[in-house]
C-alpha positions in Angstrom: 50.7 -46.3 -103.1 48.5 -47.0 -100.1 44.8 -46.1 -100.3 43.5 -44.1 -97.4 40.0 -45.3 -96.3 37.7 -42.9 -94.7 37.0 -43.4 -90.9 33.4 -44.4 -90.3 32.0 -42.1 -87.5 28.5 -41.3 -86.2 27.9 -39.2 -89.3 28.2 -42.2 -91.5 25.6 -44.3 -89.6 22.3 -45.0 -91.3 19.1 -43.3 -90.3 17.8 -46.5 -88.8 20.8 -46.7 -86.5 20.2 -43.1 -85.3 16.5 -43.6 -84.4 15.5 -42.7 -80.6 12.3 -43.3 -78.6 9.1 -42.8 -80.4 6.2 -40.7 -79.2 4.1 -43.7 -78.5 6.8 -45.3 -76.4 7.3 -42.0 -74.5 3.5 -41.8 -73.8 3.5 -45.4 -72.6 6.4 -44.7 -70.3 4.7 -41.5 -68.9 1.5 -43.4 -68.3 3.3 -46.2 -66.4 5.2 -43.6 -64.4 1.9 -41.8 -63.5 0.4 -45.1 -62.4 3.3 -45.9 -60.2 3.4 -42.4 -58.8 -0.4 -42.4 -58.2 -0.1 -45.7 -56.4 2.6 -44.4 -54.2 0.7 -41.2 -53.5 -2.5 -43.2 -52.7 -0.5 -45.3 -50.3 0.9 -42.2 -48.6 -2.5 -40.6 -48.3 -4.0 -43.8 -46.9 -1.2 -44.1 -44.4 -1.6 -40.5 -43.4 -5.4 -40.9 -43.0 -4.9 -44.0 -40.9 -2.4 -42.2 -38.7 -4.6 -39.2 -38.2 -7.6 -41.5 -37.4 -5.5 -43.5 -34.9 -4.2 -40.3 -33.4 -7.7 -38.9 -33.0 -9.0 -42.1 -31.5 -6.1 -42.2 -29.1 -6.8 -38.6 -28.1 -10.5 -39.3 -27.6 -9.6 -42.3 -25.3 -7.0 -40.3 -23.4 -9.4 -37.4 -22.9 -12.1 -39.7 -21.6 -9.6 -41.4 -19.3 -8.6 -38.0 -17.9 -12.2 -36.9 -17.4 -13.2 -40.1 -15.6 -10.1 -40.2 -13.4 -10.6 -36.6 -12.0 -14.3 -36.7 -11.9 -14.4 -40.1 -10.2 -12.0 -38.8 -7.5 -14.5 -36.1 -6.6 -17.5 -38.4 -6.8 -15.9 -41.1 -4.6 -15.1 -38.6 -1.9 -18.4 -36.8 -2.0 -19.9 -36.6 1.5 -16.7 -37.7 3.2 -15.1 -36.3 6.3 -12.3 -37.4 8.6 -14.7 -38.7 11.3 -17.8 -40.7 10.3 -19.7 -40.4 7.0 -23.0 -41.0 8.8 -22.8 -38.2 11.3 -25.4 -35.3 11.0 -23.9 -32.1 9.6 -24.9 -28.6 10.7 -24.4 -25.5 8.6 -23.3 -22.3 10.3 -22.7 -20.5 7.0 -24.9 -17.7 5.7 -26.7 -19.4 2.8 -26.2 -16.7 0.2 -24.0 -18.6 -2.3 -24.4 -21.8 -4.1 -21.3 -23.2 -2.4 -22.4 -22.2 1.1 -25.6 -24.2 1.1 -24.3 -27.4 2.6 -26.9 -30.1 1.7 -26.4 -33.5 0.3 -23.2 -35.0 -1.0 -24.3 -34.8 -4.6 -26.8 -32.7 -6.4 -27.6 -33.2 -10.1 -29.0 -30.7 -12.7 -30.8 -32.1 -15.7 -30.3 -30.6 -19.1 -33.2 -28.2 -18.8 -32.2 -27.0 -15.2 -29.8 -24.2 -14.6 -26.7 -25.1 -12.6 -25.9 -22.2 -10.1 -22.1 -22.7 -10.3 -21.9 -22.0 -14.0 -20.7 -18.5 -14.9 -18.2 -18.5 -17.7 -17.7 -20.3 -20.0 -21.3 -20.9 -20.8 -22.8 -24.4 -20.3 -23.8 -26.2 -23.4 -27.6 -26.5 -23.8 -28.9 -30.1 -23.5 -26.1 -31.3 -21.2 -26.3 -32.5 -17.6 -24.3 -31.2 -14.7 -23.8 -32.0 -11.0 -22.4 -30.5 -7.8 -20.3 -32.3 -5.1 -19.4 -31.6 -1.5 -16.9 -33.2 0.8 -14.5 -32.5 3.7 -10.7 -33.0 3.1 -8.7 -33.9 6.2 -6.1 -31.3 7.2 -4.5 -33.2 10.0 -5.6 -30.5 12.5 -7.2 -31.7 15.7 -8.8 -29.9 18.6 -6.8 -30.0 21.8 -9.3 -28.7 24.3 -13.0 -28.3 24.9 -14.5 -25.3 23.0 -15.6 -22.6 25.5 -19.1 -21.4 25.3 -20.0 -19.0 23.7 -16.5 -18.1 22.5 -15.6 -18.4 18.8 -12.1 -19.8 19.7 -11.1 -23.4 18.9 -7.8 -24.5 20.4 -5.9 -26.7 18.0 -2.4 -28.3 17.8 -1.6 -26.6 14.5 -3.0 -24.1 12.1 -0.9 -25.3 9.1 -3.1 -25.7 6.1 -5.9 -23.4 7.3 -6.2 -19.7 6.4 -8.6 -16.8 7.0 -11.8 -17.1 5.0 -11.3 -20.9 4.4 -14.5 -23.0 4.5 -14.0 -25.8 6.9 -15.8 -28.6 8.8 -15.3 -29.6 12.4 -16.4 -33.1 13.3 -16.3 -35.9 15.8 -18.0 -39.3 15.8 -21.3 -37.7 16.9 -21.8 -34.7 14.7 -20.2 -32.2 12.3 -20.5 -28.5 11.6 -19.6 -26.4 8.6 -18.3 -22.8 9.1 -15.9 -20.2 7.8 -12.6 -19.3 9.4 -12.7 -15.7 10.4 -9.2 -15.6 11.9 -6.2 -17.7 12.8 -4.6 -15.6 15.6 -1.4 -16.4 17.4 -1.7 -19.0 20.0 -2.8 -21.9 17.8 -6.5 -21.0 17.6 -9.1 -21.1 14.8 -11.9 -18.5 15.2 -15.4 -18.6 13.7 -17.0 -15.3 14.6 -20.5 -14.6 13.3 -21.3 -11.5 11.2 -20.4 -10.1 7.8 -18.2 -12.1 5.5 -18.2 -14.0 2.3 -20.5 -15.7 3.0 -19.8 -15.4 6.8 -21.2 -17.3 9.7 -24.7 -16.9 11.0 -23.8 -18.0 14.5 -20.9 -19.1 16.7 -22.9 -22.0 18.1 -21.8 -25.2 16.3 -23.9 -27.7 18.1 -26.2 -29.8 15.9 -28.9 -28.8 14.9 -27.4 -25.3 14.3 -29.9 -22.5 14.9 -29.1 -19.3 13.0 -31.8 -17.4 14.8 -29.4 -16.8 17.7 -30.7 -19.3 20.1 -27.4 -20.8 21.4 -27.4 -24.1 23.1 -23.7 -25.0 23.7 -20.4 -25.8 22.1 -20.3 -29.6 21.7 -16.8 -30.3 20.3 -14.1 -31.3 22.7 -10.5 -32.6 22.5 -10.0 -35.0 19.7 -12.4 -33.4 17.2 -11.0 -32.9 13.7 -11.0 -30.0 11.3 -11.3 -30.5 7.6 -11.3 -28.2 4.6 -14.6 -28.0 2.8 -14.4 -28.9 -0.8 -17.2 -28.0 -3.2 -17.0 -28.6 -6.9 -19.3 -28.4 -9.9 -18.9 -30.3 -13.2 -20.4 -29.4 -16.6 -19.8 -29.2 -20.3 -19.1 -25.7 -21.6 -18.0 -23.9 -24.7 -14.2 -23.6 -24.9 -14.2 -20.7 -27.4 -11.5 -22.2 -29.7 -14.0 -23.4 -32.3 -17.7 -23.3 -32.9 -19.5 -24.5 -29.8 -22.2 -26.1 -32.0 -19.8 -28.9 -32.8 -18.0 -31.3 -30.4 -14.5 -29.9 -30.8 -15.7 -26.6 -29.5 -16.8 -28.1 -26.2 -14.9 -29.2 -23.1 -15.5 -30.6 -19.6 -15.1 -28.0 -16.9 -14.8 -28.2 -13.1 -15.6 -25.3 -10.8 -13.8 -25.7 -7.5 -14.2 -23.9 -4.2 -11.9 -24.3 -1.3 -11.7 -20.7 -0.3 -14.2 -18.1 -1.6 -11.3 -15.9 -2.6 -9.9 -18.6 -4.9 -13.0 -19.9 -6.7 -11.7 -21.3 -10.0 -13.1 -22.7 -13.2 -10.8 -25.2 -14.8 -10.9 -26.8 -18.2 -10.4 -30.5 -17.5 -10.4 -31.9 -21.1 -11.5 -31.0 -24.6 -13.7 -32.9 -27.0 -16.6 -33.7 -24.6 -19.7 -33.2 -26.8 -22.2 -34.2 -24.2 -22.5 -35.5 -20.6 -25.5 -37.6 -19.5 -25.9 -38.4 -15.8 -28.2 -40.9 -14.1 -28.3 -41.8 -10.4 -28.9 -45.0 -8.3 -30.9 -44.6 -5.2 -30.3 -46.5 -2.0 -32.4 -49.7 -2.3 -33.1 -49.0 -6.0 -32.4 -51.2 -9.0 -32.3 -48.8 -11.9 -30.4 -45.6 -12.6 -32.7 -42.6 -13.0 -32.3 -39.0 -14.3 -32.0 -36.0 -12.0 -35.6 -35.1 -12.5 -36.7 -38.4 -10.9 -34.5 -38.1 -7.8 -36.6 -37.1 -4.8 -33.9 -37.3 -2.1 -30.3 -36.5 -3.0 -29.2 -37.9 0.3 -30.1 -41.4 -0.9 -27.9 -41.3 -4.0 -25.3 -44.1 -3.7 -23.9 -44.2 -7.3 -23.7 -42.2 -10.4 -23.7 -43.4 -14.0 -21.7 -41.0 -16.2 -22.0 -41.2 -20.0 -19.6 -39.0 -22.0 -20.1 -38.4 -25.7 -16.5 -37.8 -26.9 -15.4 -36.4 -30.3 -12.2 -36.1 -32.1 -10.7 -33.0 -33.7 -10.5 -34.0 -37.4 -13.0 -35.4 -39.9 -11.5 -38.8 -40.3 -14.6 -41.0 -39.7 -16.0 -43.4 -42.3 -18.8 -40.9 -42.7 -16.3 -38.1 -43.3 -17.2 -36.6 -40.0 -15.3 -36.3 -36.7 -15.0 -39.5 -34.6 -17.7 -40.1 -32.0 -17.3 -42.5 -29.1 -19.6 -43.0 -26.1 -17.7 -43.7 -22.9 -19.6 -44.8 -19.8 -18.4 -45.1 -16.2 -20.1 -46.0 -12.9 -18.9 -44.4 -9.7 -20.0 -45.4 -6.2 -20.1 -42.7 -3.5 -17.8 -44.2 -0.8 -18.6 -41.6 1.8 -21.7 -39.8 2.9 -22.1 -37.0 5.5 -25.8 -37.2 5.7 
């Protein structure tokens, strides 16, 4: 008779053979897992911080580049006209607005001096500002001598010039600033005196212009050019998106005037914490602040220092990034 032997299964194994992971081994595994996970998390956080810092630095540099590019364009053309930058300029505008007082090509306002072109948003206290003036060529030329004392100017085209535009007429002897009162049929530009915004004080455009009414001729003849007057103001203002007490709440603004009906304040770039301006005088060797400039007609270059800030607190001091960007711009053209 054959003996039947029992089949040895798992139930027949000894207690030693059935033993799993001990508590100590489990704790060691958990600790090692936490160390690896912590290292991976630290690497991720470091990479993210580096990326945010690089992105903030790139944004700061790009904002500064945009600010300098647009500001330099206005500065270089300050005082320019289609004729000769050295001709004397008369002003037939009623001087009732900041943009109608045609003076020097550039006028600066120190941090403690109010800038007349700032309305809203408010200018940040302790920052400099400046105002620029120039004439932009329209391609319009005079085709006949101006009759005296008529307000009509015969031109080959009125494209690019509209009623109320601020313009300049010039030749190689002199220039005059006035407001267009009408562009009637027949290719004419008119500059009547009287009420307006700001309006003309006289129809007489011969230099020096006398607003008292003592006319002495219409000097511009065939070949004279008409340019649109461009007046702009630059300042640092509160953008309203964050607290203006900190850099991210401040932006660089441009106030532009081509036509009194279209005066506009444009935000150029954000993150401009401060703007410091100094000026080089003709024959001078050092740049001086606005308070030391005695004759704005002698300014030949402007040193612009922008304090730029980032948006996030990623600096080594746990604050936003700060970078000082400086740029020197020479005034290529002067009208006076």
